[in-house]
C-alpha positions in Angstrom: -24.7 -40.3 -28.0 -22.4 -41.4 -25.2 -20.3 -38.2 -25.6 -23.4 -36.0 -25.4 -24.5 -37.8 -22.2 -21.1 -37.3 -20.5 -20.9 -33.7 -21.6 -24.4 -33.1 -20.1 -23.3 -34.9 -16.9 -20.1 -32.8 -16.6 -22.0 -29.5 -17.3 -24.7 -30.4 -14.7 -22.0 -31.2 -12.1 -20.1 -27.9 -12.8 -23.4 -25.9 -12.4 -24.0 -27.5 -9.0 -20.4 -26.7 -7.8 -19.4 -23.5 -6.2 -16.1 -22.5 -7.8 -13.4 -19.9 -7.1 -9.9 -19.0 -8.3 -6.9 -17.9 -6.3 -3.4 -16.5 -6.6 -0.7 -17.2 -3.9 2.8 -16.6 -2.7 4.4 -19.3 -0.5 7.6 -18.8 1.4 9.0 -22.1 2.6 11.9 -24.6 3.1 13.2 -27.0 0.5 14.9 -30.1 2.1 16.8 -32.6 0.1 19.3 -35.3 1.3 19.9 -33.7 4.7 20.3 -30.1 3.6 17.8 -27.3 3.7 17.3 -24.0 1.8 14.8 -21.2 1.5 12.2 -21.3 -1.3 9.5 -19.2 -2.7 6.5 -20.6 -4.6 4.2 -18.4 -6.8 1.1 -19.6 -8.5 -2.5 -19.5 -9.6 -5.2 -22.1 -9.3 -8.9 -22.9 -9.2 -11.3 -25.1 -7.2 -14.8 -26.4 -7.6 -16.6 -27.3 -4.3 -19.6 -29.7 -4.6 -22.6 -29.8 -2.2 -21.2 -32.1 0.5 -18.0 -30.0 0.9 -15.9 -32.2 -1.3 -13.8 -30.2 -3.8 -11.4 -30.7 -6.7 -8.8 -28.2 -7.9 -5.7 -27.6 -10.0 -2.9 -25.0 -10.0 0.3 -24.0 -11.9 3.2 -21.9 -10.8 6.9 -21.4 -10.3 9.1 -22.5 -7.4 12.4 -20.6 -6.8 15.0 -22.0 -4.6 18.0 -20.5 -2.9 20.4 -22.2 -5.4 18.9 -19.7 -7.9 17.2 -22.3 -10.0 13.5 -22.2 -10.9 11.1 -25.1 -11.2 7.7 -25.1 -12.9 4.9 -26.6 -10.8 1.6 -28.2 -11.4 -0.7 -29.8 -8.9 -4.1 -31.6 -8.8 -5.8 -31.8 -5.4 -8.8 -33.0 -3.6 -10.4 -30.8 -0.8 -12.7 -31.2 2.1 -14.4 -28.0 3.4 -15.5 -28.4 7.0 -17.9 -25.4 6.6 -19.2 -24.2 3.2 -20.9 -20.9 4.2 -20.0 -17.8 6.2 -16.8 -15.7 6.2 -14.4 -18.3 7.6 -14.2 -21.6 5.5 -11.6 -24.1 6.9 -10.4 -26.9 4.6 -8.1 -29.9 4.3 -6.3 -30.9 1.1 -4.2 -33.7 -0.4 -3.1 -34.5 -3.9 -0.2 -34.9 -6.4 2.3 -32.3 -7.5 4.9 -32.2 -10.2 8.0 -29.9 -10.1 9.8 -29.7 -13.4 12.4 -28.1 -15.7 12.9 -28.6 -19.4 15.0 -31.7 -18.7 13.8 -33.0 -15.3 10.5 -34.1 -13.7 9.9 -34.7 -10.0 6.7 -36.2 -8.7 5.4 -35.4 -5.2 2.4 -36.1 -2.9 1.1 -33.2 -0.9 -1.0 -32.7 2.1 -2.1 -29.6 4.0 -4.9 -27.4 5.3 -6.0 -23.8 5.9 -8.8 -21.4 5.8 -10.4 -19.1 3.2 -11.6 -15.8 4.7 -14.3 -14.2 2.5 -14.3 -10.6 3.4 -16.7 -9.7 0.5 -19.1 -11.8 -1.6 -16.5 -12.4 -4.3 -13.2 -11.7 -2.7 -11.3 -13.5 0.1 -7.9 -14.2 1.6 -6.3 -17.7 1.6 -4.1 -18.9 4.5 -2.7 -22.4 4.1 0.1 -24.7 5.1 1.1 -27.3 2.4 3.8 -30.0 2.5 5.0 -31.5 -0.8 7.0 -34.7 -0.1 8.5 -37.7 -2.0 10.2 -40.8 -0.9 12.8 -43.2 -2.3 16.4 -42.6 -3.4 15.7 -39.0 -4.5 13.5 -38.0 -1.5 12.8 -34.3 -1.1 10.4 -32.1 0.9 9.0 -28.6 0.2 7.1 -27.2 3.2 5.4 -23.8 2.7 3.1 -21.3 4.3 0.8 -19.9 1.6 -0.8 -16.5 1.5 -3.1 -15.6 -1.3 -6.3 -13.9 -2.6 -9.5 -15.8 -3.6 -11.9 -14.6 -6.1 -15.3 -15.8 -7.4 
């Protein structure tokens, strides 16, 4: 009975949310231990936005660095949309990212913001700045400007 209740609650919440997906390309800079290199991040994700502008999303992708190595990426983020209707929808975001290979795993926090421009009812353009950062002995930073397409 408890499972049925939670399933009904999740389904009702998803129906109240406005969701969309996106694909992105993100040129940026990877900084690690005092040195910097160019990077490119490619990915796909999705987001559900609830009535008060609060949203939750996830994405996966690949991060290529100038050293010719490639990392997998996965992120879970929270969002706040300052405006939920109209063509221009600005937002702020923060969350957790994981960059990984078969043998390594690097955890990061991320923070950023941007705007979705909906030029048609179901299609839009995403412009965003996102900074992935870690601290401690293996601190690193991945700053990127993201360009993408939104779809509903």
